[in-house]
C-alpha positions as CSV (number, residue, x, y, z in Angstrom):
1,M,-6.0,16.0,-10.1
2,T,-3.0,17.7,-8.6
3,D,-2.7,21.1,-6.8
4,K,0.4,22.8,-8.3
5,S,0.1,25.9,-6.2
6,K,3.0,26.2,-3.8
7,A,2.5,24.3,-0.5
8,P,2.8,26.2,2.7
9,V,6.5,26.6,3.6
10,M,7.2,25.9,7.2
11,P,10.9,25.0,7.4
12,L,12.2,22.9,10.3
13,P,15.8,22.1,11.3
14,R,17.3,19.1,9.6
15,G,16.6,15.8,11.4
16,V,13.5,17.1,13.1
17,G,10.3,15.1,12.5
18,T,7.1,16.6,10.9
19,S,3.6,16.4,12.3
20,D,0.2,17.3,10.7
21,V,-2.5,19.5,12.3
22,H,-3.7,16.5,14.3
23,G,-0.3,15.7,15.7
24,R,0.2,12.7,13.4
25,P,3.9,12.3,12.5
26,L,5.3,11.6,9.1
27,Q,6.9,8.2,9.4
28,D,5.9,6.0,6.4
29,L,6.4,6.6,2.7
30,R,4.7,4.5,0.1
31,I,6.3,5.0,-3.4
32,S,4.4,3.9,-6.5
33,V,7.1,3.1,-9.0
34,M,4.7,1.9,-11.8
35,D,1.1,2.8,-12.7
36,R,0.7,-0.3,-14.8
37,C,-0.4,-3.7,-13.6
38,N,-0.7,-7.2,-15.1
39,F,-4.0,-7.8,-13.1
40,R,-7.4,-6.1,-13.6
41,C,-8.8,-6.5,-10.2
42,P,-12.4,-5.1,-10.2
43,Y,-11.9,-3.1,-7.0
44,C,-8.7,-1.4,-8.3
45,M,-8.4,-1.5,-12.1
46,P,-11.6,-2.8,-13.6
47,R,-11.1,-4.1,-17.2
48,E,-14.0,-2.1,-18.5
49,T,-12.0,1.1,-17.9
50,F,-8.4,-0.2,-18.0
51,H,-8.7,-2.0,-21.3
52,E,-5.9,-2.8,-23.8
53,N,-6.1,0.6,-25.3
54,Y,-6.0,2.5,-22.0
55,R,-3.3,5.2,-22.0
56,F,-1.0,4.8,-19.0
57,L,1.8,7.2,-18.2
58,P,4.7,7.4,-20.7
59,A,8.0,6.3,-19.3
60,A,9.3,9.9,-19.3
61,A,6.5,11.0,-17.0
62,R,7.5,8.6,-14.3
63,L,10.1,9.5,-11.7
64,S,13.5,8.1,-12.6
65,F,15.3,6.0,-10.0
66,E,17.6,9.0,-9.3
67,E,14.7,11.2,-8.7
68,I,13.0,8.7,-6.4
69,V,16.2,8.3,-4.3
70,R,16.7,12.0,-4.0
71,L,13.1,12.5,-2.8
72,T,13.3,9.6,-0.4
73,R,16.4,11.1,1.2
74,L,14.4,14.3,1.7
75,F,11.4,12.4,3.2
76,V,13.8,10.8,5.6
77,K,15.0,14.2,6.7
78,A,11.3,15.1,7.3
79,G,10.8,12.0,9.6
80,V,10.2,9.0,7.4
81,R,11.7,5.7,8.7
82,K,9.7,3.1,6.7
83,V,9.6,2.9,2.9
84,R,7.4,0.6,0.9
85,L,7.5,0.2,-2.9
86,T,4.1,-0.2,-4.5
87,G,2.3,0.2,-7.9
88,G,0.4,-0.7,-9.9
89,E,2.6,-3.8,-9.9
90,P,6.1,-2.7,-8.9
91,L,7.8,-5.8,-10.3
92,L,6.9,-4.6,-13.8
93,R,9.4,-1.7,-13.4
94,S,12.6,-2.7,-15.1
95,G,15.6,-2.7,-12.8
96,I,13.5,-2.6,-9.6
97,A,16.2,-4.5,-7.6
98,D,18.7,-1.7,-8.5
99,L,16.3,0.8,-7.0
100,V,16.0,-1.3,-3.9
101,G,19.8,-1.3,-3.6
102,E,20.0,2.5,-3.7
103,L,17.1,3.0,-1.2
104,S,18.4,0.4,1.2
105,S,21.7,2.4,1.5
106,I,20.0,5.6,2.6
107,P,20.8,6.3,6.3
108,G,17.6,6.5,8.3
109,V,15.6,4.0,6.3
110,D,14.9,1.4,9.0
111,D,12.5,-0.7,7.0
112,L,12.2,-1.3,3.2
113,A,9.3,-3.4,2.0
114,L,7.4,-4.1,-1.3
115,T,3.8,-4.9,-2.1
116,T,3.2,-7.2,-5.1
117,N,0.6,-9.4,-6.6
118,G,3.2,-12.1,-6.5
119,V,3.1,-13.4,-10.1
120,L,6.6,-12.2,-10.9
121,L,8.0,-12.6,-7.4
122,A,9.7,-16.0,-7.8
123,Q,12.1,-14.6,-10.4
124,H,12.9,-11.5,-8.4
125,A,12.9,-12.6,-4.7
126,A,16.6,-13.6,-4.3
127,R,18.0,-10.4,-6.0
128,L,15.6,-8.2,-4.1
129,K,16.8,-9.7,-0.8
130,A,20.4,-9.4,-1.8
131,N,20.0,-5.7,-2.6
132,G,18.5,-4.9,0.7
133,L,14.7,-5.5,0.6
134,R,13.6,-6.7,4.0
135,R,10.1,-8.1,3.4
136,V,7.2,-8.4,1.0
137,T,3.4,-8.2,1.2
138,V,1.5,-10.3,-1.4
139,S,-2.0,-9.5,-2.5
140,L,-4.0,-12.8,-2.7
141,D,-7.8,-12.8,-2.4
142,S,-8.4,-16.6,-2.8
143,L,-6.7,-19.9,-3.3
144,D,-9.6,-21.2,-5.4
145,P,-8.6,-20.9,-9.0
146,E,-12.0,-19.7,-10.3
147,V,-12.4,-17.1,-7.5
148,F,-8.8,-16.0,-8.0
149,R,-9.5,-15.6,-11.7
150,R,-12.6,-13.4,-11.0
151,S,-10.9,-11.3,-8.3
152,S,-7.8,-10.7,-10.5
153,G,-9.9,-9.7,-13.6
154,G,-9.4,-12.9,-15.6
155,F,-5.8,-13.9,-14.6
156,D,-5.1,-17.7,-14.2
157,G,-2.1,-17.9,-12.0
158,V,-2.7,-18.7,-8.4
159,E,0.0,-21.3,-8.4
160,R,2.5,-18.7,-9.7
161,V,1.6,-16.5,-6.7
162,L,2.2,-19.4,-4.3
163,D,5.5,-20.1,-6.0
164,G,6.4,-16.4,-5.5
165,I,5.6,-16.7,-1.8
166,A,7.7,-19.8,-1.5
167,A,10.6,-18.1,-3.2
168,A,10.3,-15.1,-0.9
169,R,10.4,-17.4,2.1
170,E,13.5,-19.2,0.8
171,A,15.2,-15.8,0.2
172,G,14.4,-14.6,3.7
173,L,12.0,-11.8,2.8
174,E,10.2,-12.3,6.1
175,P,7.8,-11.8,7.8
176,I,5.7,-12.3,4.6
177,K,2.2,-10.9,4.8
178,V,-0.7,-12.0,2.5
179,N,-3.4,-9.3,2.1
180,A,-6.8,-10.5,1.1
181,V,-9.6,-8.0,0.2
182,V,-12.9,-9.6,1.2
183,Q,-16.1,-8.9,-0.7
184,R,-19.4,-10.4,0.1
185,G,-20.6,-12.6,-2.7
186,L,-17.1,-13.1,-4.1
187,N,-14.6,-14.6,-1.7
188,E,-15.9,-14.4,1.9
189,D,-16.2,-18.2,1.8
190,C,-12.5,-18.5,0.9
191,V,-11.3,-17.0,4.2
192,L,-10.9,-20.2,6.2
193,G,-9.0,-21.8,3.3
194,L,-6.5,-19.0,3.3
195,V,-6.0,-19.2,7.0
196,E,-5.6,-23.0,6.9
197,H,-3.1,-22.9,4.1
198,F,-0.7,-20.5,5.8
199,R,-1.2,-21.4,9.4
200,G,2.1,-22.6,10.8
201,T,4.2,-21.4,7.9
202,G,5.2,-18.0,9.3
203,V,3.2,-16.2,6.7
204,V,0.7,-13.7,8.2
205,V,-2.7,-13.5,6.5
206,R,-4.5,-10.1,6.8
207,F,-8.1,-9.6,5.8
208,I,-9.0,-6.1,4.4
209,E,-12.5,-4.7,4.4
210,Y,-13.6,-3.8,0.9
211,M,-13.0,0.0,0.6
212,D,-14.4,2.7,-1.5
213,V,-11.0,3.6,-3.0
214,G,-11.1,5.6,-6.2
215,N,-14.2,6.2,-8.2
216,R,-14.4,3.3,-10.6
217,N,-14.9,0.1,-8.6
218,D,-18.7,0.5,-8.0
219,W,-18.2,0.2,-4.3
220,M,-21.4,-0.6,-2.3
221,P,-21.6,-0.8,1.5
222,D,-23.5,-4.1,1.4
223,R,-20.5,-5.8,-0.2
224,V,-18.3,-5.0,2.8
225,V,-17.7,-8.0,5.2
226,P,-17.0,-6.5,8.6
227,S,-13.8,-7.7,10.2
228,R,-15.7,-8.7,13.3
229,E,-17.6,-11.2,11.2
230,L,-14.5,-12.7,9.8
231,K,-12.8,-12.9,13.2
232,Q,-15.8,-14.8,14.6
233,R,-15.6,-17.3,11.7
234,I,-11.9,-17.9,12.2
235,E,-12.1,-18.0,16.0
236,A,-14.8,-20.6,15.9
237,R,-12.3,-22.9,14.4
238,W,-9.0,-21.7,15.7
239,P,-9.1,-19.8,19.0
240,L,-7.4,-16.4,18.9
241,V,-5.5,-14.2,21.3
242,A,-5.3,-10.4,20.8
243,T,-1.8,-9.0,20.3
244,A,-0.8,-5.4,21.0
245,A,0.2,-3.2,18.1
246,S,4.0,-3.2,17.4
247,Y,4.2,0.5,16.5
248,R,2.2,3.6,16.3
249,G,0.1,3.8,13.1
250,E,-0.1,0.0,12.6
251,V,-3.3,-0.4,10.7
252,A,-4.0,-4.1,11.3
253,E,-5.6,-5.5,14.5
254,R,-3.4,-8.5,15.2
255,Y,-4.3,-11.9,16.8
256,T,-2.1,-14.9,17.4
257,F,-3.5,-18.4,17.3
258,A,-3.9,-19.9,20.8
259,D,-2.0,-23.0,19.7
260,G,1.0,-21.0,18.6
261,Q,0.6,-21.6,14.9
262,G,1.1,-18.0,13.8
263,E,-0.9,-14.8,13.4
264,V,-3.8,-13.3,11.6
265,G,-4.7,-9.6,11.1
266,F,-7.7,-7.5,10.2
267,I,-7.6,-4.1,8.5
268,S,-11.0,-2.4,9.1
269,S,-11.0,1.0,7.4
270,V,-14.8,0.9,7.0
271,S,-16.1,-0.5,10.3
272,Q,-13.3,0.8,12.5
273,P,-11.5,3.8,10.9
274,F,-8.0,4.3,12.1
275,C,-7.3,7.8,10.7
276,G,-6.2,9.1,14.1
277,D,-3.0,7.1,13.9
278,C,-2.2,7.3,10.2
279,T,1.4,8.2,9.5
280,R,1.5,7.4,5.8
281,A,2.5,9.6,2.9
282,R,2.2,8.4,-0.7
283,L,4.3,9.4,-3.7
284,S,2.8,8.6,-7.1
285,S,4.9,7.3,-10.0
286,E,4.8,10.7,-11.6
287,G,6.0,12.5,-8.5
288,V,2.8,13.7,-6.8
289,L,2.7,13.6,-3.0
290,Y,-0.7,12.5,-1.5
291,T,-1.4,12.6,2.2
292,C,-4.3,10.1,2.2
293,L,-5.3,6.9,0.3
294,F,-8.6,8.7,-0.4
295,A,-7.1,12.0,-1.4
296,T,-8.7,14.2,-4.0
297,R,-5.6,16.1,-4.9
298,G,-1.9,16.1,-4.3
299,T,1.3,18.3,-4.3
300,D,3.4,18.1,-7.3
301,L,7.1,17.4,-6.5
302,R,8.2,16.4,-10.0
303,E,7.8,19.9,-11.5
304,P,10.1,21.7,-9.0
305,L,12.4,18.7,-9.0
306,R,12.9,18.9,-12.7
307,A,13.1,22.7,-12.6
308,A,16.3,22.5,-10.5
309,A,14.7,23.2,-7.1
310,S,17.2,22.9,-4.2
311,D,17.0,20.2,-1.6
312,E,16.0,22.9,0.9
313,E,13.1,24.0,-1.3
314,L,11.8,20.5,-1.9
315,L,12.1,19.6,1.8
316,A,10.1,22.7,2.7
317,R,7.4,21.7,0.2
318,I,7.3,18.2,1.7
319,R,7.1,19.4,5.2
320,G,4.7,22.2,4.5
321,T,2.3,19.7,2.7
322,W,2.4,17.3,5.7
323,Q,2.0,20.1,8.3
324,A,-1.2,21.3,6.5
325,R,-2.6,17.8,6.4
326,D,-6.1,17.4,7.8
327,D,-7.2,14.1,6.1
328,R,-9.7,12.0,8.0
329,Y,-11.7,10.4,5.1
330,S,-12.5,7.1,6.8
331,E,-13.9,8.8,9.8
332,Q,-15.9,11.2,7.6
333,R,-16.8,8.7,4.9
334,K,-20.6,9.1,5.1
335,A,-20.6,12.9,4.9
336,L,-17.9,13.0,2.2
337,S,-19.3,10.3,0.0
338,R,-22.5,12.3,-0.5
339,K,-20.5,15.1,-2.1
340,R,-20.4,14.6,-5.8
341,S,-17.3,16.7,-6.0
342,H,-15.3,14.3,-3.8
343,K,-13.5,12.5,-6.6
344,K,-10.7,10.3,-5.1
345,I,-7.4,9.3,-6.6
346,E,-7.5,5.7,-8.0
347,M,-5.7,3.1,-5.9
348,Y,-3.5,1.8,-8.8
349,Y,-2.1,5.3,-9.0
350,I,-0.8,5.6,-5.5
351,G,-0.7,2.0,-4.1
352,G,-2.9,0.5,-1.4
């Protein structure tokens, strides 16, 4: 799953950004702090595979907080300015607020965010904010209890997620974004309900096309609901006005409601690939660097880290890996998906 051969070493002066072969800068780092999750969403961790006897990583295999902080400092030297904590479910990691406090104190980290399923958010929101977390994204595919149960793999807890969002708003973890993965035949009829619930609250709902992430979710193209279809449904009820992207590499197409009651977004990796502006690196909970959500292999940073590699050596490995990056999976999906050897990393392993 990982490529442990030495990555190309192309050292740059400290403080200089790093770009890949297509000129895409390294700006965003997504850190998976936990490979476990309390949900079993069929598109990410289907219960048939991730059952009660499934063997997740032992604690010693995961990066320690000290290791995560050290690597994050080096990623910042390579150009990273935005850091997001993911999972699995990151709030399952004991002491997560302490890690937030350490990461938020790193000079050069301009934005620190976290993605969660929201079930544990109410009990953590205030301390996360106090320790320096700026904002949260909550995964929520439906407000309908039965659809929520199906989409989460049998979890009954939509009210706990809503309580978590309310706690995040009270703590000031804003703007809060709600991400909904839309699948035909499951929750496409829940879209208007989500929009109606959050309109006027300051919470931004973003609809994500069902993607072929990993190898175990039985992805089929006919289950994808194109963003343009969802936009038409929403706009028929609430007129929308297109909004310009707020930064390079923003994946969502943004629209504000014409009546001023907030914003909605669409992430369209299948129908409108955005590889050309992707600036995201992903670090797995066991310290493997991946340069694409659909990667087939990564660069091991934990092994040299624990073998007493210097900061200079680790930084060269990070930069060399990014400079050699040529990932364009979404743009090449049809050709690559026909290759049986194209086995992608599972989403729970590196975050969405």
